[in-house]
MARFI-43457 format. One line per field, with one value per atom (N, C-alpha, C, CB): x, y, z; chain; residue in three letters. Coordinates in nm, 2 decimals, decimal comma, always signed. Glycine has a CB too. Layout:
x = [X  ...]
y = [Y  ...]
z = [Z  ...]
chaine = [A  ...]
residu = [ALA  ...]
END
This chain:
x = [+0,06  -0,02  +0,08  -0,14  +0,02  +0,11  +0,06  +0,11  +0,15  +0,10  +0,20  +0,11  +0,08  +0,18  +0,15  +0,10  +0,22  +0,25  +0,26  +0,39  +0,18  +0,14  +0,19  -0,02  +0,31  +0,38  +0,28  +0,58  +0,24  +0,19  +0,25  +0,08  +0,40  +0,47  +0,61  +0,43  +0,74  +0,83  +0,91  +0,85  +0,97  +1,03  +1,13  +1,00  +1,19  +1,36  +1,35  +1,45  +1,39  +1,44  +1,61  +1,36  +1,63  +1,80  +1,90  +1,82  +2,01  +2,07  +2,20  +2,05  +2,24  +2,31  +2,43  +2,32  +2,43  +2,53  +2,53  +2,56  +2,63  +2,58  +2,68  +2,64  +2,65  +2,75  +2,84  +2,67  +2,91  +2,98  +2,91  +3,02  +2,98  +2,94  +2,82  +3,02  +2,78  +2,64  +2,53  +2,64  +2,50  +2,43  +2,45  +2,43  +2,32  +2,35  +2,31  +2,22  +2,25  +2,17  +2,13  +2,08  +2,14  +2,09  +2,02  +2,21  +1,95  +1,80  +1,88  +1,62  +1,80  +1,85  +1,83  +1,77  +1,94  +1,92  +1,95  +1,96  +1,91  +1,93  +2,06  +1,77  +2,09  +2,24  +2,22  +2,30  +2,11  +2,07  +2,07  +1,95  +2,10  +2,09  +1,93  +2,18  +1,85  +1,69  +1,68  +1,57  +1,56  +1,52  +1,44  +1,46  +1,41  +1,32  +1,31  +1,41  +1,21  +1,17  +1,23  +0,89  +1,28  +1,35  +1,27  +1,47  +1,22  +1,14  +1,15  +1,17  +1,27  +1,28  +1,20  +1,47  +1,22  +1,13  +0,98  +1,14  +0,93  +0,79  +0,74  +0,79  +0,83  +0,81  +0,81  +0,89  +0,88  +0,89  +0,77  +1,02  +0,72  +0,58  +0,51  +0,52  +0,52  +0,36  +0,38  +0,32  +0,46  +0,46  +0,42  +0,58  +0,45  +0,41  +0,23  +0,44  +0,18  +0,03  -0,03  +0,00  +0,03  +0,05  +0,00  +0,19  +0,11  +0,12  -0,01  +0,21  -0,10  -0,21  -0,37  -0,19  -0,33  -0,44  -0,47  -0,43  -0,40  -0,37  -0,25  -0,40  -0,16  -0,04  -0,02  -0,02  -0,13  -0,13  -0,03  -0,32  -0,04  -0,02  +0,16  -0,15  +0,21  +0,35  +0,46  +0,40  +0,46  +0,56  +0,57  +0,49  +0,43  +0,39  +0,42  +0,24  +0,38  +0,44  +0,60  +0,41  +0,62  +0,72  +0,82  +0,71  +0,86  +0,96  +0,96  +1,06  +1,06  +1,12  +1,27  +1,08  +1,32  +1,52  +1,56  +1,64  +1,60  +1,61  +1,57  +1,60  +1,43  +1,36  +1,29  +1,27  +1,22  +1,13  +1,15  +1,00  +1,14  +1,17  +1,03  +1,18  +1,07  +0,92  +0,88  +0,92  +0,72  +0,63  +0,59  +0,51  +0,70  +0,62  +0,78  +0,50  +0,72  +0,83  +0,78  +0,88  +0,86  +0,85  +0,92  +0,90  +0,90  +1,02  +1,03  +0,97  +1,15  +1,19  +1,04  +1,35  +0,99  +0,94  +0,98  +0,87  +0,93  +1,05  +0,96  +1,15  +0,99  +0,95  +0,93  +1,08  +0,82  +0,75  +0,84  +0,52  +0,87  +1,00  +1,01  +0,98  +0,91  +0,88  +0,97  +0,65  +0,93  +0,99  +1,14  +0,93  +1,19  +1,35  +1,38  +1,41  +1,37  +1,41  +1,44  +1,36  +1,35  +1,35  +1,45  +1,23  +1,48  +1,56  +1,68  +1,52  +1,69  +1,83  +1,88  +1,81  +1,80  +1,84  +1,85  +1,77  +1,80  +1,80  +1,82  +1,63  +1,92  +2,04  +2,04  +2,22  +2,02  +2,01  +1,87  +2,08  +1,79  +1,67  +1,65  +1,57  +1,72  +1,74  +1,75  +1,88  +1,81  +1,81  +1,68  +1,92  +1,58  +1,46  +1,37  +1,38  +1,41  +1,35  +1,37  +1,38  +1,50  +1,54  +1,54  +1,69  +1,53  +1,56  +1,62  +1,39  +1,58  +1,70  +1,57  +1,82  +1,58  +1,52  +1,60  +1,43  +1,56  +1,66  +1,58  +1,81  +1,66  +1,59  +1,69  +1,50  +1,63  +1,74  +1,64  +1,83  +1,73  +1,70  +1,69  +1,87  +1,56  +1,52  +1,58  +1,32  +1,62  +1,67  +1,49  +1,91  +1,52  +1,47  +1,42  +1,51  +1,51  +1,49  +1,46  +1,58  +1,37  +1,35  +1,44  +1,27  +1,53  +1,66  +1,74  +1,79  +1,77  +1,84  +1,99  +1,85  +1,97  +2,06  +2,19  +2,02  +2,34  +2,44  +2,46  +2,54  +2,51  +2,57  +2,43  +2,72  +2,33  +2,24  +2,13  +2,10  +2,18  +2,15  +2,19  +2,24  +2,05  +2,04  +1,99  +1,93  +2,08  +1,98  +1,97  +2,05  +1,87  +1,82  +1,83  +1,67  +1,85  +1,80  +1,66  +1,88  +1,55  +1,42  +1,35  +1,34  +1,30  +1,25  +1,11  +1,18  +1,13  +0,93  +0,81  +0,86  +0,73  +0,63  +0,64  +0,55  +0,58  +0,59  +0,54  +0,74  +0,53  +0,44  +0,56  +0,32  +0,56  +0,64  +0,56  +0,70  +0,62  +0,54  +0,57  +0,47  +0,55  +0,64  +0,54  +0,75  +0,60  +0,53  +0,53  +0,63  +0,45  +0,42  +0,37  +0,31  +0,42  +0,45  +0,38  +0,61  +0,24  +0,23  +0,07  +0,18  +0,08  -0,03  -0,20  +0,01  -0,15  -0,28  -0,28  -0,31  -0,33  -0,32  -0,45  -0,34  -0,53  -0,62  -0,55  -0,76  -0,48  -0,45  -0,32  -0,43  -0,27  -0,15  -0,22  -0,05  -0,33  -0,41  -0,46  -0,52  -0,51  -0,57  -0,45  -0,65  -0,33  -0,22  -0,16  -0,15  -0,15  -0,11  -0,17  -0,13  -0,33  -0,42  -0,38  -0,56  -0,29  -0,30  -0,19  -0,33  -0,12  +0,06  -0,01  +0,22  +0,03  +0,00  +0,09  -0,10  +0,22  +0,36  +0,48  +0,39  +0,60  +0,70  +0,80  +0,69  +0,92  +1,04  +1,09  +1,00  +1,16  +1,23  +1,14  +1,39  +1,12  +1,07  +0,92  +1,13  +0,88  +0,71  +0,62  +0,61  +0,68  +0,60  +0,63  +0,60  +0,71  +0,72  +0,64  +0,88  +0,59  +0,50  +0,57  +0,48  +0,69  +0,75  +0,67  +0,90  +0,67  +0,66  +0,49  +0,78  +0,40  +0,27  +0,21  +0,21  +0,16  +0,11  +0,02  +0,18  +0,00  -0,16  -0,10  -0,32  -0,13  -0,06  -0,19  +0,06  -0,21  -0,30  -0,24  -0,36  -0,31  -0,33  -0,37  -0,41  -0,29  -0,31  -0,40  -0,16  -0,53  -0,62  -0,58  -0,77]
y = [-0,11  -0,01  +0,13  -0,03  +0,23  +0,39  +0,42  +0,50  +0,54  +0,63  +0,75  +0,57  +0,87  +1,01  +1,06  +1,17  +1,15  +1,19  +1,35  +1,11  +1,44  +1,56  +1,62  +1,58  +1,71  +1,80  +1,92  +1,88  +1,95  +2,06  +2,18  +2,05  +2,13  +2,21  +2,17  +2,23  +2,27  +2,23  +2,10  +2,31  +2,03  +1,85  +1,85  +1,70  +1,74  +1,77  +1,58  +1,92  +1,48  +1,35  +1,39  +1,27  +1,35  +1,33  +1,30  +1,24  +1,30  +1,25  +1,15  +1,30  +1,25  +1,23  +1,29  +1,10  +1,40  +1,50  +1,60  +1,52  +1,70  +1,84  +1,94  +1,87  +2,05  +2,13  +2,22  +2,23  +2,16  +2,26  +2,30  +2,36  +2,45  +2,56  +2,61  +2,63  +2,63  +2,66  +2,60  +2,60  +2,45  +2,39  +2,23  +2,40  +2,27  +2,14  +1,98  +2,16  +1,94  +1,87  +1,89  +1,87  +1,79  +1,82  +1,71  +1,85  +1,71  +1,64  +1,51  +1,77  +1,40  +1,31  +1,38  +1,17  +1,31  +1,35  +1,27  +1,45  +1,26  +1,13  +1,19  +1,08  +1,10  +1,14  +1,27  +1,00  +1,30  +1,44  +1,54  +1,45  +1,56  +1,62  +1,67  +1,67  +1,56  +1,59  +1,51  +1,59  +1,59  +1,53  +1,41  +1,62  +1,33  +1,19  +1,15  +1,05  +1,07  +1,02  +0,82  +1,05  +0,83  +0,66  +0,55  +0,61  +0,44  +0,36  +0,27  +0,28  +0,27  +0,19  +0,34  +0,12  +0,44  +0,53  +0,50  +0,65  +0,53  +0,49  +0,35  +0,46  +0,24  +0,13  +0,14  +0,04  +0,15  +0,17  +0,26  +0,22  +0,33  +0,42  +0,34  +0,55  +0,27  +0,19  +0,10  +0,11  +0,02  -0,09  -0,03  -0,17  +0,09  +0,16  +0,12  +0,42  +0,19  +0,19  +0,08  +0,23  -0,04  -0,18  -0,24  -0,21  -0,20  -0,26  -0,27  -0,22  -0,13  -0,04  -0,14  +0,20  -0,12  -0,22  -0,31  -0,24  -0,41  -0,57  -0,66  -0,62  -0,62  -0,67  -0,79  -0,65  -0,89  -1,04  -1,01  -1,12  -0,91  -0,93  -0,88  -0,83  -0,78  -0,76  -0,84  -0,70  -0,93  -1,04  -1,11  -1,19  -1,14  -1,16  -1,04  -1,19  -0,93  -0,79  -0,79  -0,66  -0,75  -0,69  -0,76  -0,57  -0,93  -0,99  -0,95  -0,97  -1,07  -1,09  -1,08  -1,25  -1,00  -1,02  -1,13  -0,91  -1,20  -1,33  -1,43  -1,34  -1,42  -1,58  -1,56  -1,63  -1,45  -1,45  -1,34  -1,44  -1,36  -1,28  -1,19  -1,37  -1,01  -0,92  -0,98  -0,72  -0,98  -1,00  -0,89  -1,08  -0,78  -0,67  -0,55  -0,60  -0,49  -0,40  -0,25  -0,46  -0,17  -0,03  +0,07  -0,01  +0,12  +0,21  +0,34  +0,25  +0,37  +0,57  +0,60  +0,67  +0,73  +0,81  +0,93  +0,82  +0,94  +1,03  +1,12  +0,94  +1,28  +1,39  +1,28  +1,52  +1,34  +1,21  +1,30  +1,20  +1,23  +1,21  +1,32  +1,04  +1,39  +1,54  +1,65  +1,59  +1,66  +1,73  +1,70  +1,69  +1,57  +1,55  +1,57  +1,40  +1,54  +1,60  +1,70  +1,59  +1,81  +1,94  +2,00  +1,99  +1,95  +2,01  +1,97  +1,95  +1,85  +1,79  +1,90  +1,60  +1,97  +1,99  +2,19  +1,91  +2,18  +2,32  +2,34  +2,40  +2,29  +2,26  +2,39  +2,25  +2,53  +2,62  +2,66  +2,73  +2,57  +2,59  +2,49  +2,55  +2,38  +2,28  +2,37  +2,17  +2,51  +2,54  +2,60  +2,64  +2,62  +2,65  +2,55  +2,67  +2,42  +2,32  +2,35  +2,21  +2,38  +2,37  +2,52  +2,29  +2,50  +2,65  +2,60  +2,75  +2,68  +2,69  +2,69  +2,86  +2,60  +2,64  +2,63  +2,58  +2,75  +2,72  +2,76  +2,81  +2,69  +2,68  +2,68  +2,57  +2,71  +2,73  +2,69  +2,90  +2,61  +2,57  +2,73  +2,45  +2,70  +2,82  +2,76  +2,82  +2,87  +2,74  +2,77  +2,83  +2,76  +2,80  +2,90  +2,77  +3,00  +3,13  +3,21  +3,18  +3,16  +3,19  +3,24  +3,26  +3,22  +3,32  +3,21  +3,43  +3,19  +3,15  +3,06  +3,29  +2,93  +2,84  +2,91  +2,69  +2,95  +2,95  +2,83  +2,97  +2,88  +2,76  +2,66  +2,65  +2,71  +2,57  +2,63  +2,56  +2,69  +2,76  +2,66  +2,91  +2,60  +2,48  +2,55  +2,34  +2,46  +2,52  +2,40  +2,67  +2,37  +2,22  +2,26  +2,15  +2,22  +2,20  +2,14  +2,13  +2,23  +2,16  +2,16  +2,20  +2,07  +2,07  +2,18  +1,85  +2,24  +2,30  +2,17  +2,42  +2,24  +2,18  +2,12  +2,25  +1,96  +1,95  +1,79  +1,99  +1,72  +1,61  +1,50  +1,61  +1,40  +1,26  +1,17  +1,19  +1,04  +0,92  +0,79  +0,94  +0,68  +0,59  +0,46  +0,59  +0,34  +0,17  +0,14  +0,04  +0,06  -0,06  -0,16  -0,01  -0,25  -0,38  -0,53  -0,36  -0,52  -0,61  -0,72  -0,49  -0,82  -0,88  -0,83  -1,04  -0,75  -0,70  -0,55  -0,75  -0,49  -0,34  -0,31  -0,28  -0,33  -0,25  -0,24  -0,30  -0,33  -0,29  -0,18  -0,41  -0,21  -0,07  +0,06  -0,11  +0,05  +0,18  +0,23  +0,18  +0,17  +0,21  +0,29  +0,07  +0,20  +0,23  +0,39  +0,13  +0,41  +0,50  +0,64  +0,45  +0,61  +0,72  +0,73  +0,70  +0,66  +0,73  +0,81  +0,66  +0,83  +0,89  +1,07  +0,84  +1,15  +1,28  +1,39  +1,32  +1,31  +1,40  +1,27  +1,51  +1,33  +1,23  +1,34  +1,17  +1,28  +1,37  +1,44  +1,51  +1,47  +1,57  +1,65  +1,67  +1,68  +1,81  +1,80  +1,94  +1,67  +1,71  +1,80  +1,54  +1,80  +1,84  +1,96  +1,78  +2,02  +2,17  +2,21  +2,21  +2,15  +2,17  +2,11  +2,34  +2,06  +2,01  +1,89  +1,98  +1,82  +1,77  +1,70  +1,73  +1,81  +1,77  +1,75  +1,84  +1,59  +1,55  +1,48  +1,52  +1,44  +1,34  +1,26  +1,40  +1,14  +1,03  +0,96  +0,92  +0,97  +0,90  +0,73  +1,02  +0,67  +0,55  +0,56  +0,46  +0,61  +0,65  +0,53  +0,65  +0,53  +0,44  +0,42  +0,49]
z = [+0,01  +0,00  +0,02  +0,10  -0,07  -0,06  +0,02  -0,15  +0,13  +0,21  +0,16  +0,35  +0,22  +0,20  +0,37  +0,06  +0,38  +0,51  +0,45  +0,60  +0,54  +0,51  +0,67  +0,45  +0,63  +0,78  +0,78  +0,77  +0,89  +0,88  +0,94  +0,93  +1,03  +1,08  +1,05  +1,20  +1,07  +1,08  +1,13  +1,12  +1,07  +1,17  +1,15  +1,13  +1,25  +1,25  +1,29  +1,40  +1,21  +1,19  +1,17  +1,05  +1,33  +1,33  +1,23  +1,39  +1,16  +1,16  +1,22  +1,12  +1,33  +1,45  +1,42  +1,50  +1,31  +1,30  +1,34  +1,20  +1,33  +1,39  +1,26  +1,60  +1,27  +1,16  +1,25  +1,04  +1,34  +1,43  +1,52  +1,39  +1,56  +1,61  +1,57  +1,61  +1,46  +1,37  +1,44  +1,20  +1,44  +1,42  +1,51  +1,28  +1,61  +1,71  +1,63  +1,86  +1,54  +1,49  +1,35  +1,57  +1,28  +1,14  +1,09  +1,03  +0,96  +0,98  +0,86  +0,91  +0,89  +0,79  +0,63  +0,81  +0,54  +0,41  +0,30  +0,38  +0,22  +0,13  +0,03  +0,03  -0,08  -0,16  -0,25  -0,26  -0,27  -0,31  -0,20  -0,36  -0,06  -0,01  +0,02  -0,04  +0,00  +0,07  +0,14  -0,02  +0,24  +0,35  +0,33  +0,43  +0,40  +0,40  +0,54  +0,32  +0,50  +0,67  +0,64  +0,71  +0,73  +0,71  +0,73  +0,80  +0,66  +0,68  +0,85  +0,57  +0,88  +1,00  +1,11  +1,03  +1,07  +1,16  +1,19  +1,10  +1,08  +1,04  +1,15  +0,85  +1,09  +1,14  +1,29  +1,10  +1,35  +1,49  +1,54  +1,52  +1,49  +1,53  +1,51  +1,45  +1,40  +1,36  +1,46  +1,20  +1,49  +1,60  +1,69  +1,64  +1,73  +1,92  +1,89  +1,95  +1,77  +1,75  +1,78  +1,62  +1,69  +1,69  +1,82  +1,66  +1,94  +2,03  +2,09  +2,08  +2,07  +2,17  +2,09  +2,13  +1,96  +1,88  +1,88  +1,80  +1,87  +1,88  +1,90  +1,76  +2,00  +2,05  +2,02  +2,18  +1,98  +1,94  +1,78  +1,92  +1,74  +1,61  +1,60  +1,51  +1,68  +1,65  +1,62  +1,74  +1,68  +1,67  +1,47  +1,82  +1,44  +1,27  +1,19  +1,24  +1,23  +1,15  +1,13  +1,24  +1,27  +1,24  +1,29  +1,26  +1,34  +1,40  +1,52  +1,36  +1,54  +1,70  +1,70  +1,77  +1,77  +1,74  +1,79  +1,83  +1,68  +1,71  +1,67  +1,78  +1,67  +1,66  +1,56  +1,78  +1,50  +1,40  +1,30  +1,46  +1,16  +1,04  +1,09  +0,88  +0,99  +1,00  +0,87  +0,99  +0,88  +0,74  +0,69  +0,74  +0,68  +0,64  +0,58  +0,80  +0,49  +0,45  +0,43  +0,32  +0,50  +0,53  +0,43  +0,67  +0,33  +0,26  +0,34  +0,09  +0,30  +0,32  +0,27  +0,18  +0,32  +0,26  +0,23  +0,29  +0,12  +0,01  -0,05  -0,12  -0,09  -0,19  -0,32  -0,23  -0,40  -0,49  -0,65  -0,49  -0,70  -0,82  -0,93  -0,92  -0,92  -1,02  -0,90  -1,06  -0,78  -0,68  -0,69  -0,54  -0,67  -0,64  -0,77  -0,59  -0,90  -1,02  -1,06  -1,09  -1,01  -1,00  -0,91  -0,96  -0,83  -0,69  -0,70  -0,54  -0,80  -0,83  -0,96  -0,89  -1,08  -1,15  -1,11  -1,26  -0,99  -0,98  -0,79  -1,06  -0,79  -0,66  -0,55  -0,74  -0,64  -0,53  -0,48  -0,56  -0,49  -0,44  -0,29  -0,56  -0,30  -0,17  -0,04  -0,18  -0,04  +0,10  +0,13  +0,14  +0,04  +0,08  +0,18  -0,05  +0,17  +0,25  +0,36  +0,22  +0,40  +0,54  +0,62  +0,53  +0,76  +0,86  +1,00  +0,91  +1,07  +1,19  +1,30  +1,20  +1,41  +1,52  +1,64  +1,54  +1,72  +1,83  +1,99  +1,80  +2,11  +2,22  +2,32  +2,22  +2,44  +2,49  +2,65  +2,45  +2,73  +2,91  +2,97  +3,02  +3,02  +3,16  +3,30  +3,19  +3,36  +3,49  +3,61  +3,63  +3,72  +3,81  +3,85  +3,86  +3,84  +3,84  +3,73  +3,89  +3,63  +3,51  +3,41  +3,52  +3,46  +3,36  +3,29  +3,46  +3,15  +3,07  +3,13  +2,98  +3,11  +3,14  +3,07  +3,09  +3,14  +3,05  +2,96  +3,11  +2,85  +2,75  +2,71  +2,84  +2,71  +2,72  +2,55  +2,94  +2,50  +2,33  +2,25  +2,27  +2,21  +2,08  +1,97  +2,11  +1,86  +1,73  +1,65  +1,62  +1,61  +1,52  +1,40  +1,55  +1,25  +1,14  +1,16  +1,06  +1,09  +1,04  +0,91  +1,12  +0,89  +0,71  +0,72  +0,64  +0,59  +0,60  +0,60  +0,40  +0,63  +0,56  +0,44  +0,55  +0,42  +0,29  +0,29  +0,24  +0,17  +0,16  +0,15  +0,02  +0,21  +0,17  +0,12  +0,28  +0,07  +0,05  +0,03  -0,03  +0,05  +0,03  +0,02  +0,14  +0,11  +0,04  +0,17  -0,08  +0,19  +0,32  +0,24  +0,46  +0,28  +0,26  +0,37  +0,28  +0,38  +0,51  +0,43  +0,70  +0,53  +0,48  +0,57  +0,49  +0,69  +0,73  +0,73  +0,87  +0,58  +0,57  +0,66  +0,39  +0,69  +0,77  +0,90  +0,78  +1,00  +1,11  +1,10  +1,18  +1,02  +0,96  +0,91  +0,81  +0,86  +0,85  +0,97  +0,77  +1,07  +1,17  +1,28  +1,21  +1,25  +1,30  +1,27  +1,24  +1,14  +1,07  +1,10  +0,93  +1,12  +1,18  +1,30  +1,17  +1,38  +1,49  +1,52  +1,59  +1,42  +1,44  +1,44  +1,24  +1,49  +1,45  +1,47  +1,52  +1,51  +1,51  +1,49  +1,69  +1,44  +1,39  +1,43  +1,21  +1,51  +1,49  +1,65  +1,36  +1,61  +1,77  +1,79  +1,77  +1,93  +1,98  +1,98  +1,91  +1,95  +1,92  +2,04  +1,91  +2,17  +2,26  +2,26  +2,37  +2,15  +2,14  +2,01  +2,13  +1,96  +1,80  +1,69  +1,75  +1,67  +1,55  +1,50  +1,57  +1,40  +1,34  +1,35  +1,36  +1,39  +1,33  +1,19  +1,37  +1,17  +1,06  +1,02  +1,02  +0,89  +0,89  +0,81  +0,83  +0,82  +0,72  +0,68  +0,80  +0,55  +0,48  +0,39  +0,37  +0,40  +0,27  +0,17  +0,28  +0,04  -0,11  -0,17  -0,20  -0,21  -0,26  -0,42  -0,24]
chaine = [A  A  A  A  A  A  A  A  A  A  A  A  A  A  A  A  A  A  A  A  A  A  A  A  A  A  A  A  A  A  A  A  A  A  A  A  A  A  A  A  A  A  A  A  A  A  A  A  A  A  A  A  A  A  A  A  A  A  A  A  A  A  A  A  A  A  A  A  A  A  A  A  A  A  A  A  A  A  A  A  A  A  A  A  A  A  A  A  A  A  A  A  A  A  A  A  A  A  A  A  A  A  A  A  A  A  A  A  A  A  A  A  A  A  A  A  A  A  A  A  A  A  A  A  A  A  A  A  A  A  A  A  A  A  A  A  A  A  A  A  A  A  A  A  A  A  A  A  A  A  A  A  A  A  A  A  A  A  A  A  A  A  A  A  A  A  A  A  A  A  A  A  A  A  A  A  A  A  A  A  A  A  A  A  A  A  A  A  A  A  A  A  A  A  A  A  A  A  A  A  A  A  A  A  A  A  A  A  A  A  A  A  A  A  A  A  A  A  A  A  A  A  A  A  A  A  A  A  A  A  A  A  A  A  A  A  A  A  A  A  A  A  A  A  A  A  A  A  A  A  A  A  A  A  A  A  A  A  A  A  A  A  A  A  A  A  A  A  A  A  A  A  A  A  A  A  A  A  A  A  A  A  A  A  A  A  A  A  A  A  A  A  A  A  A  A  A  A  A  A  A  A  A  A  A  A  A  A  A  A  A  A  A  A  A  A  A  A  A  A  A  A  A  A  A  A  A  A  A  A  A  A  A  A  A  A  A  A  A  A  A  A  A  A  A  A  A  A  A  A  A  A  A  A  A  A  A  A  A  A  A  A  A  A  A  A  A  A  A  A  A  A  A  A  A  A  A  A  A  A  A  A  A  A  A  A  A  A  A  A  A  A  A  A  A  A  A  A  A  A  A  A  A  A  A  A  A  A  A  A  A  A  A  A  A  A  A  A  A  A  A  A  A  A  A  A  A  A  A  A  A  A  A  A  A  A  A  A  A  A  A  A  A  A  A  A  A  A  A  A  A  A  A  A  A  A  A  A  A  A  A  A  A  A  A  A  A  A  A  A  A  A  A  A  A  A  A  A  A  A  A  A  A  A  A  A  A  A  A  A  A  A  A  A  A  A  A  A  A  A  A  A  A  A  A  A  A  A  A  A  A  A  A  A  A  A  A  A  A  A  A  A  A  A  A  A  A  A  A  A  A  A  A  A  A  A  A  A  A  A  A  A  A  A  A  A  A  A  A  A  A  A  A  A  A  A  A  A  A  A  A  A  A  A  A  A  A  A  A  A  A  A  A  A  A  A  A  A  A  A  A  A  A  A  A  A  A  A  A  A  A  A  A  A  A  A  A  A  A  A  A  A  A  A  A  A  A  A  A  A  A  A  A  A  A  A  A  A  A  A  A  A  A  A  A  A  A  A  A  A  A  A  A  A  A  A  A  A  A  A  A  A  A  A  A  A  A  A  A  A  A  A  A  A  A  A  A  A  A  A  A  A  A  A  A  A  A  A]
residu = [MET  MET  MET  MET  LYS  LYS  LYS  LYS  TYR  TYR  TYR  TYR  SER  SER  SER  SER  ILE  ILE  ILE  ILE  THR  THR  THR  THR  PHE  PHE  PHE  PHE  TYR  TYR  TYR  TYR  ASP  ASP  ASP  ASP  PHE  PHE  PHE  PHE  TRP  TRP  TRP  TRP  HIS  HIS  HIS  HIS  LEU  LEU  LEU  LEU  SER  SER  SER  SER  SER  SER  SER  SER  GLY  GLY  GLY  GLY  THR  THR  THR  THR  SER  SER  SER  SER  ALA  ALA  ALA  ALA  GLY  GLY  GLY  GLY  PRO  PRO  PRO  PRO  THR  THR  THR  THR  MET  MET  MET  MET  ASP  ASP  ASP  ASP  SER  SER  SER  SER  LEU  LEU  LEU  LEU  VAL  VAL  VAL  VAL  VAL  VAL  VAL  VAL  LYS  LYS  LYS  LYS  ASP  ASP  ASP  ASP  ASN  ASN  ASN  ASN  TYR  TYR  TYR  TYR  GLY  GLY  GLY  GLY  LEU  LEU  LEU  LEU  PRO  PRO  PRO  PRO  TYR  TYR  TYR  TYR  LEU  LEU  LEU  LEU  PRO  PRO  PRO  PRO  GLY  GLY  GLY  GLY  LYS  LYS  LYS  LYS  THR  THR  THR  THR  LEU  LEU  LEU  LEU  LYS  LYS  LYS  LYS  GLY  GLY  GLY  GLY  LEU  LEU  LEU  LEU  ILE  ILE  ILE  ILE  LYS  LYS  LYS  LYS  GLU  GLU  GLU  GLU  ALA  ALA  ALA  ALA  VAL  VAL  VAL  VAL  GLU  GLU  GLU  GLU  ILE  ILE  ILE  ILE  LEU  LEU  LEU  LEU  ASP  ASP  ASP  ASP  SER  SER  SER  SER  SER  SER  SER  SER  LYS  LYS  LYS  LYS  VAL  VAL  VAL  VAL  LYS  LYS  LYS  LYS  SER  SER  SER  SER  ILE  ILE  ILE  ILE  PHE  PHE  PHE  PHE  GLY  GLY  GLY  GLY  ASP  ASP  ASP  ASP  GLU  GLU  GLU  GLU  GLY  GLY  GLY  GLY  SER  SER  SER  SER  SER  SER  SER  SER  ILE  ILE  ILE  ILE  ALA  ALA  ALA  ALA  ASN  ASN  ASN  ASN  SER  SER  SER  SER  TYR  TYR  TYR  TYR  PHE  PHE  PHE  PHE  SER  SER  SER  SER  ASN  ASN  ASN  ASN  ALA  ALA  ALA  ALA  THR  THR  THR  THR  LEU  LEU  LEU  LEU  ASP  ASP  ASP  ASP  GLU  GLU  GLU  GLU  ASP  ASP  ASP  ASP  THR  THR  THR  THR  ILE  ILE  ILE  ILE  SER  SER  SER  SER  TYR  TYR  TYR  TYR  LEU  LEU  LEU  LEU  VAL  VAL  VAL  VAL  ASN  ASN  ASN  ASN  ASN  ASN  ASN  ASN  PRO  PRO  PRO  PRO  THR  THR  THR  THR  LEU  LEU  LEU  LEU  LYS  LYS  LYS  LYS  LYS  LYS  LYS  LYS  HIS  HIS  HIS  HIS  LEU  LEU  LEU  LEU  PHE  PHE  PHE  PHE  ASP  ASP  ASP  ASP  LYS  LYS  LYS  LYS  PHE  PHE  PHE  PHE  ALA  ALA  ALA  ALA  SER  SER  SER  SER  THR  THR  THR  THR  GLN  GLN  GLN  GLN  ILE  ILE  ILE  ILE  GLY  GLY  GLY  GLY  GLU  GLU  GLU  GLU  ASN  ASN  ASN  ASN  GLY  GLY  GLY  GLY  ILE  ILE  ILE  ILE  ALA  ALA  ALA  ALA  VAL  VAL  VAL  VAL  ASP  ASP  ASP  ASP  LYS  LYS  LYS  LYS  SER  SER  SER  SER  LEU  LEU  LEU  LEU  ARG  ARG  ARG  ARG  GLU  GLU  GLU  GLU  ILE  ILE  ILE  ILE  GLU  GLU  GLU  GLU  VAL  VAL  VAL  VAL  VAL  VAL  VAL  VAL  VAL  VAL  VAL  VAL  PRO  PRO  PRO  PRO  LEU  LEU  LEU  LEU  VAL  VAL  VAL  VAL  LEU  LEU  LEU  LEU  SER  SER  SER  SER  GLY  GLY  GLY  GLY  ILE  ILE  ILE  ILE  ILE  ILE  ILE  ILE  GLU  GLU  GLU  GLU  CYS  CYS  CYS  CYS  GLU  GLU  GLU  GLU  ASP  ASP  ASP  ASP  GLU  GLU  GLU  GLU  ASP  ASP  ASP  ASP  LEU  LEU  LEU  LEU  ILE  ILE  ILE  ILE  THR  THR  THR  THR  GLN  GLN  GLN  GLN  ALA  ALA  ALA  ALA  LEU  LEU  LEU  LEU  GLY  GLY  GLY  GLY  MET  MET  MET  MET  ILE  ILE  ILE  ILE  LYS  LYS  LYS  LYS  GLN  GLN  GLN  GLN  ILE  ILE  ILE  ILE  GLY  GLY  GLY  GLY  LEU  LEU  LEU  LEU  ASN  ASN  ASN  ASN  ARG  ARG  ARG  ARG  ASN  ASN  ASN  ASN  ARG  ARG  ARG  ARG  GLY  GLY  GLY  GLY  LEU  LEU  LEU  LEU  GLY  GLY  GLY  GLY  ARG  ARG  ARG  ARG  CYS  CYS  CYS  CYS  LYS  LYS  LYS  LYS  ILE  ILE  ILE  ILE  GLU  GLU  GLU  GLU  VAL  VAL  VAL  VAL  ILE  ILE  ILE  ILE  LYS  LYS  LYS  LYS]
END
């Protein structure tokens, strides 16, 4: 089944790298420097939802470390092919997909804590799509509907999204 993720706000899925003193955390990017959602990230979110909906199916869908193989496949969610092609052919436009989000820790006295300023790279709201292969599409569709935010700083308003199955 094919699905789309519509992000309504900035979002951040960490690559685990920084940009030195200018940015504490960069987003995950593909070989073209474009943002995407790794399939394993979505798989983990869906697994959490399936555990709530029907825990008896978790092992058959997602496998069990060391004892059973997953009965499903989750592709990366990417921009559509036309957009990727356009951005690859117009590389100066890629920078407009990203912005910075700064935050700082506030101490008990209501004042910013020294050296607590953090800046992370975020992606602008956009639409990604991907593919899920699974025998229990109804359960996966229900699980997708439960996911309302993805990525870092969800409690600060980042990553608000809607996931829909494309018929």
